[in-house]
MARDRENTOR-679851 format. One line per 10 residues: number of its first residue (from 1); their letters; for each residue x, y, z of C-alpha. Coordinates in steps of 0.1 Angstrom, whole numbers, plus 5000, padded with zeros to 4 digits. Layout:
BEGIN
NUM> A> X,Y,Z  ...
***
This chain:
BEGIN
1> MSARFVHAMP> 2148,1511,6370  2123,1479,6374  2098,1475,6404  2078,1449,6418  2043,1458,6433  2023,1434,6457  1991,1445,6473  1985,1431,6509  1950,1415,6516  1932,1397,6540
11> YGARPLGDGG> 1920,1371,6515  1933,1341,6495  1969,1328,6492  1997,1352,6505  2032,1338,6496  2053,1345,6529  2086,1346,6510  2104,1316,6530  2088,1288,6507  2054,1289,6528
21> TRFRLWAPDL> 2021,1304,6519  1992,1318,6546  1955,1308,6532  1926,1323,6545  1890,1320,6539  1860,1336,6552  1834,1310,6554  1810,1321,6584  1784,1290,6577  1811,1264,6585
31> ETVTLECQDG> 1827,1249,6615  1855,1234,6594  1876,1238,6566  1903,1216,6548  1931,1228,6526  1938,1206,6496  1966,1206,6476  1968,1190,6441  2001,1174,6454  1981,1156,6480
41> HTAEMRALDD> 1992,1176,6510  1961,1187,6534  1959,1207,6563  1931,1217,6587  1927,1256,6589  1925,1271,6624  1892,1290,6632  1896,1324,6637  1870,1352,6652  1839,1363,6626
51> GWFECICPRG> 1841,1333,6604  1876,1332,6592  1897,1302,6583  1934,1304,6582  1963,1279,6576  2000,1284,6568  2014,1255,6547  2051,1248,6533  2038,1253,6498  2049,1284,6474
61> AGCAYRFRIG> 2041,1298,6439  2026,1273,6417  2008,1256,6441  1974,1241,6431  1951,1244,6461  1914,1245,6466  1890,1245,6499  1874,1214,6512  1840,1226,6526  1817,1194,6528
71> EDLAVPDPAS> 1821,1156,6521  1811,1161,6487  1824,1196,6478  1856,1212,6476  1856,1249,6461  1880,1274,6445  1894,1301,6464  1870,1331,6458  1900,1356,6458  1922,1334,6436
81> RRQLDGDVHG> 1947,1352,6415  1948,1324,6390  1927,1293,6381  1946,1260,6371  1937,1257,6334  1911,1286,6338  1886,1261,6354  1864,1281,6380  1853,1249,6393  1887,1236,6398
91> YSLVVDPAGY> 1922,1244,6419  1937,1279,6423  1972,1284,6423  1991,1304,6443  2009,1334,6422  2040,1352,6435  2028,1390,6430  2064,1400,6431  2072,1377,6402  2069,1408,6375
101> AWQNAAWQGR> 2096,1430,6372  2080,1465,6360  2100,1484,6334  2080,1514,6335  2079,1517,6373  2082,1556,6374  2049,1561,6357  2027,1584,6375  1996,1587,6352  1981,1612,6334
111> PWHDVVLYEL> 1957,1640,6346  1918,1635,6341  1912,1661,6314  1936,1644,6291  1914,1613,6290  1905,1596,6257  1890,1562,6261  1889,1533,6241  1869,1503,6251  1880,1470,6242
121> HMGALGGFAA> 1871,1433,6245  1901,1413,6253  1887,1384,6241  1875,1397,6207  1909,1415,6201  1927,1383,6209  1938,1382,6244  1966,1402,6265  1993,1396,6245  1974,1405,6211
131> VERILPQLAA> 1960,1437,6227  1996,1447,6238  2006,1444,6200  1981,1470,6191  1991,1497,6216  2012,1518,6194  1983,1523,6170  1962,1535,6196  1986,1560,6209  1994,1574,6175
141> LGITAVELMP> 1955,1574,6167  1955,1598,6196  1939,1575,6226  1950,1582,6260  1933,1554,6280  1924,1521,6270  1897,1503,6289  1895,1470,6294  1860,1450,6295  1860,1427,6326
151> IAEFAGSRNW> 1885,1400,6325  1876,1381,6356  1877,1344,6354  1844,1328,6338  1833,1296,6332  1838,1284,6296  1865,1295,6270  1847,1329,6259  1825,1355,6276  1808,1390,6270
161> GYDGVLPYAP> 1825,1398,6301  1801,1404,6328  1798,1367,6341  1830,1368,6360  1830,1347,6393  1865,1352,6405  1871,1388,6405  1908,1387,6414  1919,1363,6387  1926,1372,6351
171> AAAYGTPDEL> 1908,1349,6327  1932,1322,6313  1915,1326,6285  1931,1357,6278  1964,1350,6289  1986,1349,6322  1985,1375,6349  2022,1383,6340  2011,1390,6306  1984,1412,6316
181> KALIDAAHGL> 2010,1427,6338  2031,1433,6306  2004,1448,6287  2000,1475,6313  2036,1480,6316  2036,1486,6277  2008,1510,6277  2027,1532,6304  2058,1531,6282  2036,1543,6251
191> GLMVFLDVVY> 2022,1572,6276  1988,1554,6277  1965,1549,6306  1947,1515,6315  1911,1514,6329  1896,1481,6342  1859,1477,6341  1851,1456,6375  1816,1441,6383  1806,1442,6421
201> NHFGPEGSYL> 1770,1437,6417  1770,1403,6412  1786,1370,6400  1778,1349,6367  1755,1322,6370  1783,1292,6370  1812,1288,6393  1803,1309,6423  1804,1287,6453  1798,1317,6481
211> HAYASGFFDG> 1762,1305,6488  1777,1273,6504  1799,1283,6528  1793,1323,6529  1755,1331,6526  1761,1364,6546  1782,1375,6513  1741,1385,6502  1717,1406,6509  1685,1388,6506
221> EADTPWGSAM> 1664,1418,6511  1678,1437,6482  1672,1421,6445  1690,1426,6412  1685,1413,6378  1710,1389,6386  1697,1377,6421  1704,1392,6457  1726,1421,6458  1759,1420,6474
231> AVSTPQVGDF> 1757,1426,6513  1787,1456,6512  1776,1471,6543  1788,1439,6562  1826,1445,6566  1843,1412,6554  1817,1418,6521  1826,1452,6516  1862,1447,6521  1865,1420,6497
241> FVHNALYWIE> 1857,1445,6467  1874,1473,6482  1905,1450,6485  1898,1440,6446  1901,1475,6435  1933,1483,6455  1946,1449,6439  1943,1462,6405  1956,1493,6413  1986,1482,6434
251> EFQVDGLRFD> 1994,1450,6420  1988,1457,6382  1992,1493,6383  1959,1502,6367  1953,1537,6361  1914,1538,6367  1885,1516,6372  1850,1517,6356  1824,1504,6383  1796,1485,6367
261> AVHAIANPGW> 1758,1496,6373  1766,1506,6409  1729,1512,6410  1724,1476,6417  1749,1478,6446  1721,1502,6460  1743,1513,6485  1760,1550,6478  1772,1556,6514  1797,1525,6505
271> LSALAARVHA> 1805,1539,6471  1818,1569,6490  1834,1549,6512  1856,1531,6486  1864,1559,6469  1876,1576,6499  1894,1546,6507  1912,1541,6471  1919,1577,6471  1936,1577,6507
281> AVGSRRQVHL> 1958,1545,6497  1970,1559,6465  1978,1594,6478  1997,1619,6455  2020,1591,6442  1999,1585,6413  1968,1601,6394  1942,1570,6393  1910,1580,6381  1875,1563,6391
291> VLENEANQAN> 1842,1562,6368  1808,1551,6376  1779,1537,6353  1750,1545,6376  1713,1544,6363  1703,1567,6392  1722,1595,6379  1738,1606,6416  1755,1636,6410  1764,1639,6446
301> LLGRGRFDAQ> 1791,1609,6440  1811,1628,6415  1836,1654,6422  1873,1654,6432  1881,1632,6459  1852,1609,6450  1843,1599,6414  1861,1616,6385  1827,1613,6362  1800,1588,6354
311> WNDDFHNALH> 1793,1570,6319  1764,1596,6302  1738,1572,6293  1717,1604,6286  1740,1616,6260  1739,1584,6240  1703,1577,6244  1690,1612,6234  1714,1615,6206  1704,1580,6192
321> VLLTREREGY> 1668,1586,6191  1678,1621,6173  1696,1601,6147  1677,1567,6146  1642,1574,6156  1643,1544,6174  1619,1546,6203  1613,1509,6216  1630,1493,6248  1650,1519,6267
331> YAPYADAPME> 1651,1544,6240  1608,1550,6252  1617,1575,6277  1640,1597,6254  1617,1597,6224  1595,1624,6233  1615,1656,6225  1649,1640,6220  1663,1672,6210  1654,1692,6242
341> KLLRVLREGF> 1672,1660,6262  1702,1664,6243  1706,1699,6245  1701,1697,6286  1726,1669,6284  1749,1696,6267  1741,1723,6292  1737,1704,6324  1755,1670,6322  1720,1646,6329
351> AFQGEKFGER> 1688,1648,6310  1669,1632,6337  1675,1651,6370  1649,1641,6394  1619,1636,6365  1597,1607,6360  1617,1579,6342  1591,1552,6334  1574,1542,6367  1601,1559,6388
361> RRGESSAHLP> 1619,1591,6391  1656,1592,6380  1688,1616,6390  1695,1645,6407  1705,1682,6398  1739,1684,6377  1740,1715,6367  1765,1722,6387  1789,1702,6376  1816,1708,6347
371> PARFVNFLQN> 1813,1690,6316  1844,1669,6325  1822,1649,6348  1806,1629,6324  1819,1604,6299  1804,1605,6268  1800,1578,6238  1782,1572,6205  1787,1536,6209  1798,1510,6238
381> HDQVGNRAFG> 1795,1471,6247  1762,1479,6261  1745,1500,6236  1760,1478,6208  1757,1444,6225  1725,1448,6243  1710,1450,6208  1692,1417,6197  1716,1415,6167  1745,1435,6181
391> DRLTTLVEPE> 1742,1464,6156  1765,1492,6155  1757,1526,6146  1778,1528,6114  1749,1502,6102  1720,1524,6110  1726,1556,6097  1747,1576,6070  1782,1580,6073  1781,1617,6070
401> IIEAALVLLL> 1759,1619,6100  1783,1596,6120  1811,1621,6110  1791,1651,6124  1784,1631,6157  1822,1623,6159  1829,1660,6160  1802,1667,6187  1817,1639,6207  1855,1645,6201
411> LGPFVPMLFM> 1855,1680,6203  1829,1689,6233  1842,1695,6264  1829,1661,6279  1853,1628,6282  1851,1612,6251  1850,1573,6246  1854,1552,6216  1841,1516,6211  1867,1492,6196
421> GEEWGSRTPF> 1869,1494,6155  1850,1529,6158  1881,1542,6146  1880,1522,6113  1839,1526,6107  1838,1491,6115  1801,1476,6108  1810,1443,6121  1782,1436,6153  1791,1428,6186
431> QYFTDFPDEA> 1767,1402,6202  1763,1388,6235  1782,1357,6234  1787,1331,6263  1804,1297,6264  1786,1279,6296  1800,1242,6301  1764,1234,6319  1741,1229,6291  1710,1237,6309
441> LRTAVREGRR> 1724,1268,6317  1733,1276,6276  1696,1267,6270  1682,1289,6295  1704,1316,6285  1694,1313,6247  1656,1313,6257  1657,1342,6277  1677,1364,6255  1647,1351,6228
451> KEFAAFTHFS> 1620,1358,6249  1638,1391,6260  1632,1406,6222  1603,1387,6216  1580,1420,6218  1602,1438,6195  1583,1447,6162  1612,1447,6140  1623,1410,6144  1610,1377,6157
461> GDAIPAPGDE> 1625,1366,6192  1637,1331,6173  1660,1350,6151  1682,1359,6181  1717,1347,6176  1723,1322,6203  1749,1331,6226  1763,1300,6231  1772,1293,6196  1807,1302,6186
471> QTFRRSVPRP> 1799,1320,6156  1782,1345,6175  1816,1351,6191  1832,1353,6157  1807,1378,6143  1817,1398,6173  1855,1406,6159  1858,1442,6149  1870,1446,6115  1874,1479,6094
481> DPEAGEARHT> 1849,1490,6071  1870,1483,6037  1854,1512,6018  1852,1542,6045  1876,1525,6069  1908,1547,6061  1889,1582,6059  1871,1573,6093  1905,1567,6110  1921,1597,6095
491> LIQRLLRLRA> 1890,1622,6105  1890,1607,6142  1931,1611,6145  1927,1648,6133  1897,1655,6155  1917,1640,6187  1948,1661,6178  1924,1691,6176  1908,1680,6210  1945,1674,6226
501> KHVAPHIDTA> 1956,1711,6216  1922,1732,6220  1901,1715,6243  1914,1689,6266  1938,1712,6288  1906,1734,6299  1876,1707,6305  1880,1711,6341  1865,1746,6342  1847,1747,6311
511> ASKAAHAVGE> 1810,1758,6318  1781,1762,6297  1768,1792,6278  1739,1781,6258  1725,1753,6240  1695,1758,6216  1679,1742,6184  1681,1759,6152  1659,1733,6136  1647,1699,6140
521> RAFVASWALG> 1678,1683,6139  1702,1711,6145  1718,1729,6171  1740,1752,6184  1760,1747,6217  1787,1768,6234  1809,1767,6265  1833,1789,6283  1866,1774,6277  1903,1784,6287
531> GGTLSLFVIF> 1894,1823,6285  1876,1819,6251  1842,1806,6238  1842,1769,6222  1812,1768,6198  1798,1734,6182  1773,1741,6150  1755,1707,6143  1730,1694,6120  1720,1658,6113
541> GDGDAPIDRP> 1693,1669,6087  1694,1671,6051  1684,1708,6046  1709,1734,6055  1700,1754,6090  1703,1794,6095  1724,1805,6122  1712,1839,6138  1747,1845,6153  1774,1831,6131
551> PPPGGAGLPG> 1809,1832,6146  1828,1862,6139  1858,1862,6112  1885,1859,6136  1870,1826,6151  1892,1794,6144  1872,1769,6126  1885,1736,6140  1871,1708,6117  1855,1711,6080
561> DAADIASLAR> 1868,1724,6048  1867,1760,6035  1836,1758,6022  1817,1746,6052  1833,1775,6072  1827,1801,6046  1792,1789,6044  1790,1791,6084  1806,1826,6085  1777,1839,6064
571> GLLPARRALA> 1749,1823,6087  1742,1791,6070  1751,1754,6085  1754,1729,6060  1734,1698,6059  1748,1668,6078  1779,1687,6090  1792,1696,6124  1818,1725,6128  1835,1740,6157
581> CLES> 1845,1773,6163  1869,1787,6190  1868,1822,6199  1893,1839,6221
***
């Protein structure tokens, strides 16, 4: 049975069902606003309380409109559901949100412990329709949740994802709103969840006009790397983003949201209220999950009824330093005793729980949280794309070491995430790319990127790929490794099947028992899991490592060939291996 879903929001254009549309704009800096339609129709908007303007016009779905806010300036709707021709400077389009008939309307989601995330960039994989076509492959691999990097409309024809300016409008470069809904609908038909990465800490540098009529949208007292912070404590501003979250969950039926860099919002109270409002709106009808990216490591935000988990950069960074021995940039705080930090992550969640991190302190105690509160990864868009040349881990360390790290990632009791192409051992880079039409902005972004990396010892800033060059984008399309791709895919598929059977059902109640080093680059970690004990024996070094307490003969060796398991039983962990043992 099909169904139609609509989120009722106080912003933007709302079709009324009688051929008319209610238009509404929050513009507290203005005294008058005029609605302009592309067909020539205009209407003076009525001023309401608290900076609101509203009008009802005899125009329906498909109407192209904008707001005239001055003699020389007309702006798009900041809550536009779709832009005409994808132009962030042009007309917005009235969209009938009930126009799509959902085929899998009975879908209620899946529990958090089932989650295996697969992060992808919509443009790099060809858009909404193209991603829909690969969903069966991802489901067969063992992925349970597809995470879409930000899709908000941006300036130009391609973008890395974090320069969106119209957060309600799916980027036209990827397809139509209905094509996005069809993708999500198809995913649900395959048993896949869909998560969406949303950005509530800044707008991109081209195409946002809020400063021209709603200066109160920004908090001039709080700065971020992108400018003034959002004034989310102002109700009209905070609600703009709360409604955006509910819009994606209700109207597009997404199963989860990943909130980008919430430390830059700098308002944990508002974040808690956001989570509470989302959970209250969804109720028990569906299983919807909320995930943070948060450099502040605020453990108090994590838990049932709050945010399900946080991306755990501490896991990635400590492990990356251990594998590559890199020490520059944001790896510097992990360069001192990376093994110790990784082991703390495996035992307690965060490596930094109030300790000094550069010039400040980072984090809160997290040892009380179960492993399921942390999303771990070997690679993601940040950790690959924020490198000067977008190098993947596959180009930095040997295949055997990556395979050992994959065992740690996929069979540990945390929530794992893969980055697009990782399942095929892709060696293609994922570089930072943009396509700003404004030439001065293109130049500023290029020079800023080069300056950012000029101090690094391994390369010259002048060699950094130009973000606006189309080839920078083309190089970032993932391709399988022609030599090792099939074997890597088979390994990951096998590990995910083992995870689904032995590990995933119990991660909500898993608890660390121990994690200790058995060599410079070797360790053993164990957790109470489902009435038994899960132990991971991991070595990234070139020499075998002695194990003081090998698993008993009755323990079930999960990955690894017979020789490796026999060696482990004798108390010797083979070089460049990771083995798991589940004791009942």
